[in-house]
N, C-alpha and C positions, 0 to 999 in steps of 0.2 A: 286256353279252348281251342279244340283242334275242330275245323271245318273241313268238310269236306264234300265230294259231289255227289249226290245219289242220283241214278237213274231211278227214282220212284221205287225203291229197295225199302222204305220205311213202312213200319211192324207198328201194330197198333200200342205194343209196350213204348216205342220211341215219342210217340204220341200221346201217350196218358196223363203227360205233366200238363199239356193244355195250355191255351193261352197265356203269355206273361211270361215264360219261362228262355233265359236265355237270350241272347243278342239278335236283333233281327236285323236284314237288310232296311237301309233308309230306302224308302221308297223314291222315284224320281218323278212321277206325275202323280196330281193332286189326289187326295184321299177324297173319300165319299163321304156326303155329310152323315151322322146316322150309325153308319157299319163301324166304325174307328172303335166305341165305346165296346162291341161285342165279337170283331175277327182278331186275330193276329193279322198283320201283313207281313208277307216275302216277297222273295222275286223267284218268277222260273222263266226257263229258258226253253225255248220248243224250236228245234233241228225239225225245218220242214224237209219233204217230201225231196225238195231241189237242192238240197243243204244249206240254205239261207238259216242263221239264227238268227232271233227275235228275243226280246227279254219284255216278263211283262210284272207288274206290279201287281199280286192275287194276293185276297182276302182269303184267309183257311179256314174252312168249314169241319171242324174234326169231332165235333161231339154231335149229339143227336137233335141240340135247339137248333145250332149254328147250322144244323142242316136241314131242318124244316125251314129255317127263314131265309137262309138263301140272299138271294136279291130283291127279294120282293119289296114293295113300295120304293126302289131306285127307281130315279127319273132320268139318270143322266151317269154314263159309267167311262172316263175318260177311255181314250182311245187305246193304250197299253195295258191296261187294266181287264182284271176278271176276278172268277173265285175259283179256287181249289176244292173239291171235295175230297176229303181223305177221308178211305170208310178202313173199317177192320178186318173185312174179309173181300174176297173175289164173289162176286154175283152181279146177277143182273140187273142191276139199279136202274131205276127210273125216274123223273124228273117231271115235274109239271110246271106251268109259267102262271099258277092262279096269283094274284095280285103283283105278278112283276110286269111294268108297266113298259120297258124296254126289248125288241126284239134280240136273241142272243143266237150266238153257233154254241153247239155243245157236242165238246170233245169228249169221248170215252175212251180209258186209257188203262189196258192190263197193270199188272203187280210190276211188270219192270219198266216200265213207263212209253211202253210204245200203242200210240193210236191206233185201235182196235175199231171206232166209224166215228163219225160226225154228224150231228144232225146241225142242219141249216137255216138259219132265216124262220126262228122259231116264231109263233102267233101270240102276241103279247095277251095275258090274262083269262089263256086257257085252260081248260081242266084234262084235256088230253094228257096220258101218260106216253111220256118219251121213253123209252129203253134203250138200252145198250144191246149188241146184235151176241154178246157172249160175257160170260161173269168178265168184270172190271172190277178195280180198286181205286179209280180215280178217276171224277169227270171234272171238265174244265170249262167254265161259261166265262164266253170271252161276246162283245158285240158284236152282233151281226154284220156278217160279210169279210169279218176278219179272218175265219179259216181259209175263205176261197182267196181272196186278196193273197194273204202269205204261202198258199199252197198246201196249207195244213190239212192231212187225210190220214184214210190208214196206212202206216207205216212209218208216219212222224216219229217223232222221240221227246219226251218230255223231262227235261233233266230239273230237278229242283236242289237250289243248293241248302242245305239244312243243316243247323248247329246239333248234329245227335247227342255230342254229350250235356247240352243244356236241356236238352227234353226228355234225357233218361234220369 
């Protein structure tokens, strides 16, 4: 199988096969109880504004049910972990913290993987709508404080290594 690095140029077609198709990277950090059965896990690299590169183990939320669930009911997320929401189209996607017990940083990224905006230190269990400032295809949720500490902001890049052949 051919593995290639994507700057999040994934398409809905490439993700249509859903979880369990093709091999995935073995995570380096502990998994989160309750999420493994519902979400495929992969690795994502973030190139921050200062050029530093950090790798995260992410759960992939690619279908409607996964996106509705997100990180709800999770009480502890390993430091180098997160959840990547992959949408079929670029839109002003919104998130909320209903039944989410941990504070998060929410990173909104364009189709090419460039970070558009970041919402820092969200309020757990809030029903407030937290929206992108422009149409985006990807939303990354990380532990609160990670984006500031690693200098992840507008202009940073998300790089996702995906087995495209296995997903088509």
